[in-house]
Each structure stands twice: as structure tokens, then as C-alpha cells.
C-alpha positions as CSV (number, residue, x, y, z in Angstrom):
1,M,221.3,93.9,135.6
2,K,218.2,92.8,133.7
3,L,218.7,91.7,130.0
4,E,215.5,93.5,128.8
5,K,216.8,96.8,130.3
6,I,220.1,96.5,128.5
7,L,218.5,95.5,125.2
8,A,216.1,98.4,125.4
9,K,219.0,100.9,125.7
10,V,220.9,99.6,122.7
11,S,220.1,102.0,119.8
12,D,222.9,101.1,117.4
13,E,221.8,98.3,115.0
14,A,225.4,97.0,114.5
15,M,226.1,97.0,118.2
16,M,222.8,95.1,118.9
17,F,223.7,92.5,116.4
18,N,227.2,92.1,117.9
19,L,225.7,91.9,121.4
20,L,223.2,89.2,120.2
21,K,226.1,87.3,118.7
22,D,228.0,87.4,122.0
23,L,224.9,86.4,124.0
24,T,223.7,83.6,121.9
25,T,225.0,80.6,119.9
26,P,224.7,80.8,116.2
27,Q,221.8,78.3,116.4
28,E,220.0,80.3,119.0
29,L,220.3,83.5,116.9
30,K,219.1,81.6,113.9
31,A,216.1,80.4,116.0
32,L,215.2,83.9,117.0
33,Q,215.3,85.1,113.4
34,E,213.2,82.1,112.4
35,R,210.5,83.0,114.9
36,L,210.5,86.6,113.6
37,D,210.0,85.3,110.1
38,I,207.3,82.9,111.2
39,V,205.3,85.6,113.0
40,I,205.4,87.9,109.9
41,L,204.3,85.1,107.6
42,L,201.5,84.0,110.0
43,N,200.3,87.6,110.0
44,K,200.1,87.4,106.2
45,G,197.8,84.4,106.5
46,I,200.3,81.9,105.0
47,S,199.6,78.3,105.9
48,Y,201.8,76.4,108.4
49,N,203.0,74.0,105.6
50,E,204.0,76.9,103.4
51,I,205.8,78.6,106.3
52,S,207.6,75.4,107.0
53,K,208.8,75.2,103.4
54,K,209.9,78.9,103.3
55,T,211.7,78.9,106.7
56,G,212.6,75.3,107.4
57,A,210.9,75.5,110.7
58,S,209.0,72.6,112.0
59,T,205.2,72.8,112.3
60,T,205.6,72.4,116.0
61,T,207.6,75.6,116.2
62,I,205.1,77.4,113.9
63,T,202.3,76.2,116.1
64,R,204.1,77.5,119.2
65,V,204.7,80.9,117.6
66,A,201.0,81.0,116.5
67,R,199.9,80.2,120.1
68,F,202.0,83.0,121.6
69,L,200.8,85.4,118.9
70,K,197.1,84.7,119.4
71,Q,196.6,83.4,123.0
72,E,199.4,84.3,125.4
73,S,199.1,87.5,127.4
74,Y,202.6,88.8,126.8
75,G,201.8,90.6,123.6
76,G,205.3,90.8,122.3
77,Y,204.6,89.4,118.9
78,R,201.4,91.6,118.6
79,W,203.4,94.7,119.6
80,L,206.0,93.8,117.0
81,L,203.4,93.4,114.2
82,S,201.7,96.6,115.1
83,N,205.1,98.4,114.9
84,L,206.6,96.8,111.9
85,E,206.6,100.1,110.0
86,N,209.0,101.5,112.5
87,F,211.6,98.8,111.6
88,K,211.6,99.2,107.8
89,D,214.9,100.2,106.3
């Protein structure tokens, strides 16, 4: 069974968090959250150095997120940013 298919079917926030905790190590889950924070801050025009200070992420990680946001064809980060309103509490 494909991971993306399973994740797309989970509609309960608490269950999604529990599944992510089961699927990932604490460090991996932290890295996923960090990348989400980075993409949101990049979208706000915040500098790499400031993002590094706010998140603790290396500028290498920030550069990689920025490259995927702007250059890669996957479009996941772009989709996320265009749908942020759907995720507000």
C-alpha cells in the first residue's frame, strides 16, 4: 500500500499526528515541522539568516527548501502555500 494514499485518507488530526509519530523518529518529525516553518517564513520574504535564527535550521536546509519551493516541479510546497487558509484553526 502506498504511503501517500494512506495519508490522504486520514481525516482526523489527532490520528494523523499519532500515525506520524509511529512512522517517524522524533528527529524526523521535528525536521518535517522545521521544513514547514521554513517554507512559510520564506513565503513571507524573511531572510535565510533570520529564518535560521527563528527555527534553528541550517542555511543549507533553508536553501534546499527554497530550491524545492521555487525550482522543482513537484509543487508540494507551492500547493501548501496556496491552501494555507484551509489549515487555519
